[in-house]
N, C-alpha and C positions, 0 to 999 in steps of 0.2 A: 545463698538462696535467691534466686534471679526473682526481675519482677513480672510481672505480669505479658501477656504476649503484648497488650494493644499498648502499653508503656514502653516496652521494647520494640515496637513497631512504631512509634512517633517519635524515639529514640533512635531507631535505623535512617528516618528519612530525613530530620537531620541532619545526622552525622555524611547521608550521599549529598544532603545539598552545599554542606560545609565543604565537602572534602578539597574543593580547591583551594579556598581559602583559608582553612586549618593547617594542611600540606604544607603552604606557604608559611605561615605563622612560625609552626611547629621546627621546620627549618633554620627559620630567624632563630629561636629560641633556644635551638641544640649548639647552634655557630658561636653562638655567646656565651651558652653554658661551658664547651669545649676550649674557650680561653682559659680557663681557670682562675687562680685568684687575681681580678683583675687589678688588685693593688699593683701589683707585681708589672703591669705594663704601664705603668705612671713614671716618669720620668723622677728624678730625686729633689728636682724642684713643686711638680705636683704633689711628691707625697711629704714633703715638710711643713708646706699649705696647709694641706689635710691634718695633720697631726699635732698644730704647731700650739695650740691651745690644750692640748693632753697634758697630763701629769709625767714623770719620766717612766713608771712602770708601762703604761697604754701606747707612749710612745715608742720604748723599746719592745712593745708585741706587735705594734703595725708596721713596725718599720720590716719587717719581716713578712713571711706569706704563710706561715703556719697558725696563726692564731684567726678565728674568724671576728668579723666587725660585725657587729649590729645598727642600720640604720633606722633610726626612729623615726616616723612621717607622724607629725601630731597635729590638729588641730583644737590645741586648747584653747580656749579663751575664758575668762572669766565672768563674761558678762550671762552667758547660757547654763542654766539650769546642765544642759545635758554634759556638754567640755568642761565645767570647769573642775570636776575631780581628776582629769587627765594632767593637773599641778605640777601632782607629786609624782607621776609617773615613771618620769625622765630619770631622775634618781632613783628611782624605787628598782627600775630596769638595767642602768646602770651596775649597781650593786650586783643585781643578778648575775649579771652577763659574768663580773669578775668574779665572782665564786663559782662558776660554772667554766674557769678559764677562757672567755673573749671578752671584747671589749665592742660596749656599745658608744653611737653620739647618734645627738638629734640632727637629721639630717634635713632637717626642714620641716618647717610649720606651713598649712595649707588653712583657708579660710574657712570660719565653720556660719551660716547664717541660718536663723530660726524661721519660720514660716509662720510659728507663730507671732511673732515678732511684727514681723510685717503684712500678714492677713490684710488684704484691705488698704494696703500701702505700696506705696510708688516702688520703695525697693522691691517688692515682694515678683516685679518685672526682672528683677535680676535671678532671681532665686532659681529657675532652669538650669542657666548657664552657668550658674556658681560650680552645679556638676563636672562640667569642661573647667574651670579654671580650677579647681581641686586637683583634677586629675593635671594638668598643666603642671601645678604648682610641685605634687610632688612630683612630678617627673624634673624638675630642678632639682632639687634636693637629692635625689636619687643617681642625677647626671654625672656624680663628681666621681664616681667607679672609685668608690671608696668599703665595700658593702658586700658582702655575702649573704646577706640577707636582711629582711626588711619587717617591721611590726609595724603596723598602720593602727594609730590610736582614733577614734571614730566611732561617732553613735547613729548622725541624726539623718537628716530627710535624703541632701542631694550629698554628705560627705562620704559615705559607706561606699555609695554606684561611682564618687570618683577616686573615692581611693583604689576599688577593684580595680576599676579601668586603668589607673595609674601602675596597680601591681602587675597587670594581665601585660600590660607591654612594656616592662619591667620582666617578661614572665621566666627568664630562665634565674630568678633567685629567686629564693623562700620568701616566704611572707603570711605573717602571723597577724591575724587579724583581735586588737583586743578593746573589749567592749569596757564600758564605764556600770553600765546595770543602769536601772528603772529609780527616779527617786520614791520613798516611802510613797503606799497609799495614803493620799488625802480625802478632800473635798469628792464624794462617789462622784462619775462622771454624771451619769443621772440627772442630779441634783444641780450640776454646773450647766447642763443644757437645759435644763427647767427654767433655771433664774435667767439664762439667755433670751427664753422664748420672751417671759415675763417683760423683760426689759424692751424688748422691740415691740412688744404691744404697749408702751407705754405703763406698765404696773408697778414696775421696781423703776428707784433712781440708779444712776451711775454709783451711787456710794456701794448699794448693796448688788449689783454688777460686780465691783471691783472689788469685795468684801471677798465674794463666792471664786472667782478666777485666783486672787493669792491664796487662798484656801483648797482648792485645786492642785497648783502650780506654785509648792509651795518649799522647796529644795532642793541639796545636787541629784542629776540624774535625768533623767529622758522623763517625761511626760507620761505618766501612767495608762494612757487608753491607748488602744493599738491600731497605730498609724503607720508614717511611712517609717519612724526611726525605728521602734519595736518590729515592724516587719523586716526592714535590714538585720535584725540582731536574728530575726529567725532565720534568715536565708543564709548568714554567714555561716551559723552552726550546724544546718542542713547540708550544707554545700562543703561542709569540713573544712573550713578555716579557722575556726576557732579551735581552741580545746576544749573537750568535751565538756559541756556543763556550764559553759561560760555566759551564756547571754543575758539573764534575769536575775543574780545578783548583785542585790544593791549596792550603791557604795560607800567606799570608805569604811566598810566592814572588814574584820579578818580573813572571811573567806574572799573578797573580791581580792585581794592583796594576793593572797597566796594563789588564787588563779593567776594574776597577773606574772607574778614571779616565774611559776609552771611557764607563762606563755612564753617569756624569755630563755629560759634553757630549752624549751622543746624548737624554737626558731634555730637559734646556736648550733642544735643538735640534728637540722638534717642542711647544714649547709653542703656545699661538693666537698667540706675538709672532712667529712665521716662519712660514714657508711649508709646514710639514710637522706641521701642525697634527695630532696623534693621541690625543684623549682616547680612556681606556679602555677606556671603555661601546662605544666603535664597535670597536677594536679586539680585544674579544672577542665574536665570535658564536658562532652555534650551530654554524657552521664548524671555530671555534678548539675547541670543547669536546668536540665528536666526535674533532677529531687528538690530544686529551688523552689521550679514551678508547683510542684505537688505541695512544695510546705507552704506555698501562697495559698490556693485552694482550700488546703485542709484547714488553717487557721483564719480563711474571711478576710487578706491581710490587704495590704494598700493596694488601690489603683494606678497610683505611680509608680509602681514596678512591669507596670504593661510598656512600658516606657525604660527604666530602667534598665532594666532584666534583659534586653535587645539589644542596649548599646554595652552593658557589660559583657554579653556575649560576644558580640562584635569585636572586641578588644584582645577577643579569643580568636579568634576567626573562624567566630561559630554562629550561626543564620539562625537565628531565632524567630518567629514569626508573630501574628496576633493569631492565627487561623492554630498554631502548635495549643498556644497559651488556652483559647477557647476549648480545644479536643481535647487537651486534659484536665482543665474541669468537667467535660459529658461525667470521666472515670470515676473523679477523686472525688471524696465526699467531707463536708462539713466536719470537721471537731471538736473546735474550738468556739465558744461565746465570748470573746471581750467587746468591750464597747468598743464601736458601736454598735457592733454585732450581738449584742447583749449586755447585761447590767455588770458585769465583774471588771476587775482592771487586770495588767498582766503580771501586779505581784500575787493575784487572784489563781492566775493561771499557772507559775511557778511553781506554787505552789499543792495544786492541784496535781501535779505532775510534770506538768511542763515541756520540755520540749524533750525531755530523756522518753516520755509518757508517749507523747506525741508519734516522736519517731519508731519506737517499737511498734507502738501498731499501724503503723503506714509500713513497714519491713514484713509485719506478718503477715500481712492483704495484700503482699506484693505491688504494693504501689510504689515503692523506691527502689532504685537501682541502690546493692548493698556494695559492689564490688566495686567503689570507686576509691581512688587513692581520696588519704586525707591528710593534711598537716600532723594527726595521731599518729598515722604510719599505719593504721588500721582502717578497715572497710568501716561503712558506715551504721555496724551496728555495736561497734564500740563506744556509739553516740547515745543510747540507749540506756542512762544512767541517769543518776541521784550526785550532786556532787556532795562536800560534805568538809569538813575541815577539821584533820586529822590533830591527831594530840601532839604530834612533833610539828604543827602550823603547818604542813604540805596538806594539799587536795589529795582527799582520798572519794571514792568513788563505792555506790554500789547501783547494785542493778532496779532500774526505774518501776516504780510500786504496780503490782497488777491489777491493782483497782483505780480509778481516778481517785484523789481524797474528795472532789465536786462535780457529781455528773451534771451538771447545771453551768459546768465552765467545758469540762475536759471528758470528751467519750470516748467511747472506742467504738472501732472500726463497723463493728457488725449490728453500734446502737447512733448511727450519727446523727445529728441534726439536722443534714439536709442530704439526701443522697448524690448532688452535686455540687462543685466549689460555689467560691463566691465571686465570682467574674464571669462573664461574658459577651462574646464579641456582637455587634449588632451590625447586620448590612442594608442597605437600600439604595432611595434613589437620594438620599443625603448624605449616603460616603457609608464608609465604616467608623463603628465608636465602639467603646468599652463601658461596661454597664457593671457595678456592681451589687452584687443582688441580696449578699447573704444577710445586710441590715434591712431589705424594704420586706413587709409583709406580703404575702402570695394574694393577695388580691389588690396591691397597688402595681406591681408588674406590670400591667398593660393599662397604659391611658392615652385614649383619641381625644383631643380638646384644640379648640381657634388657638393659632400662637401668637403670644407676643413679643415681639422683636422690639433684641436693645444692644445697644454696642458696649454698655459699663454696669459692672454693677449696683451703680449709684441711680440710674435710670431706675432701675428695678425697685432699687430701695428705696427710691422718692414715689414710685406709685405704690408701694403698701402703703407707706404712712399717711399717703394723700385719701386712702381709702378705695385704689382702681381697680387691686387683685380680689376682690372679694365673687369668686366667679371661678370654674374649671379651667386652665390654659396650661399651655406649654410655654415655657419659656424659653425662647432661644437667643441667646448671646454666642455674639459673634464676632471675630475681629481678635479673638485671644490666641489665638495660634502660636507657636515658636515664631514663624516670620513676623507675624502682626506687633506682638508686643513681648513676648517672651516669654510665652503659656503663664500666664501666673495661675494660682489655685485661685477657685470664686467661693470660698468657706462664708466671705459673708452671707452668702446667698441660703447655708445652709438655715440658718437662723427662720428666718421668712417663710422660705417654704414649706417650715415647717411648721408652722404656727398655722398655714392658710391647710396646711393639708389634716392638721387633729382639727381645723373646723369644718370637716367633710367635704372640703374641696378636691377635686382632681387636678392634683398639678406633677408637674414635674418639668425636668430642664434637661436641654441641648445646646451644646457648646463645643467651641474647639477647643478651649481650654483644658484647664485640669480643675476638680476637685481637690477637699483636701485628703490624703492619705487615711483621713477617719470619715470618709462618706458615711452619708448615714442614712436616716429612712425613707428620705425621699427620691423616686426617680431619677438617675441623674442620667442622660448620654453624652459622654463624655473624649474628651480627644478625637469629635469628628473629623475625619479626612479624609480627603484633600481638606485645606482649610479656607476658611472666606478667603483669606488673601492672595491663597495658590490656585482660585480657581475653583474652588468648590462650593457647589450647589447649597450649603449650607447659607453664601453669601444671597444667594436668590431668594430665599422665602420671605414673605410678605407678613405683613399682620392679620390676621384674620386667617391663613390657611391652615387646612387641618393638618395636623399633625398625628402622627403616632408612634408610639413608642414600646416597643414588647418584646419585654424579656424573655417572655419565656417560647416564642419563636426565632429570634433572636433578630427582628427586623429594625427599623428606623426609615420613617417616609413620611414626605409629606407627601397629600393626599390631591397635589396637582400636576393634570397631564405631564409627559415627560418632554413633550415638543414644545409646552407650553411653560415651562420649568426652563426649558434652553433657552428659551425666543427671549428673558426675559433679563433686562441688562441687570449688571451684576452690583450692587450697594457699593458705595464708592467712600466711606462715611472718612474723615479729617484726622487721620494718626496723627499727627503732630505731635500732639501731646505728651505722647505717649515716648517720644524721641530726646527728653530732654530731664536733667532733674536726676538726684541722688543716683547720680553715674549712670545714668539709660543711656545716654549719650556715646560713653565708652564700649557697650555693646551690641553698637552699628550695624558692626561689622557680623558678628555672631549671628543675627538674627538674618542676617542677607543670606548667611551660610548652613544656616540648618536646615537638618532634615525634617522630612515629616514624621508627625507623629507614634507611626507605624514601622519608622526604621528606627526609631528613638530617638530622634530628634539633636541629636548633635550637630554641634556645629565644627567639626572634624569629621576626620572618615570619610 
């Protein structure tokens, strides 16, 4: 089944725009792949170093060039819940590889930081660039040229995008992504948000707040709200880089382990040594990227992927733009309601039919490219399934259910929650921006009010505590872009703006920074480009100017004559405090080289 003409047309224009860079990329991939098993080009000294720590059987296998060697890139650490389950994966993968007639080695580790830990803290200013560090770290692991394929163990916000950038850079190698799954459901996310707002208003204390947070984030696995981490898993599945049904099975369960063993076998099966060679540079193409964007809109996914998808696509020579993302949003309906777009968590989404139901609905409605390559070796229809644990301990699959297990969480393409996707591009005299509309009520999507200009989250929080924000306003928070301070998430503002909205005030946020992947009910024009430090007009807004955020019309304007705006001297705050502490001094070069948000904000390329 082919995609709708409008989806095909957007894909065709991306393909045409990307032709020079894509062709050059594929030529490099094909040249690397044509060299055959790369261990054969290593000297005896090189190879001896590469297998020195292996057992005798693996040494013998790696001495030749007929046994596939699987590189494991892992983001394991045991501080972060999402990545703690990966502790046991290397041994599980090695055993499965041996049983399948191959070898597996841990090629390298990559850092994994948690935005949930660093929200509002200096470390958050390293977060976005950690994606690029992860890509480079994975490249170092794979640069030993010992591997015929790689599996990537990663889950959260910047980790999966960084890993995919690395995978595409080593596009001649097959790549399978292996997730760890979400933690089991704890305190409902809406109840957690309620306690946060009560704390912000001084109605409960820190002990009550910590108790609520600990009941919400309570065990191994990803957070259960639909932020960037779970959007990552959706993307890897709908883009064909997971085995079917792998995204949202809980950690430390027999089915999770069976999926990991299966992914290992599949990675070994698609090397150049077999008959199903599937280098990831060929698996991921313009159609796969469009499928990822469709999935993002259909699920109301993370705003962070308006940056990450551009960078991931660029690593494969594909030029995706915000306009492409916006145009796809106009076509794709919202089919999932997962917090903050609803009350359910990702476990409820999975139980209602999950990825298999979603993919089947989108395929049947002509919104996805079915004829893509995947690591599973078939088109995307093979992903319209539910995974189960078979009697023999392996994975079995049944067709996705015909009806949703909960139509308040997951619905059909014929009865969507809203006719368009959850993200929109805004344009105006303040530049271009992204807004997430799926969690914003229709009557809150157009805000016109006086600006309150601040340069830090703390300024706005202090004004709230002082009782100075009980009015209609648009908070303009600038000098938060990639070049200024690494573009941190500004999730600390979500609570106070939510309180003010609940009090009946018309409030919105305009910023050249990011919001959380769980951007919520307050309209927020984010990723404003050009950023203030790059000459953007957001740097010329003054407190009291009337700002209009119109998510319906797709506009972002300050009601000041363009000539007056241009004549104003741009703000020039002292940003030296962002340059040191918590490692920020080490990232000065990355801040200086960062691309604009609408070009992926990478510090290389």
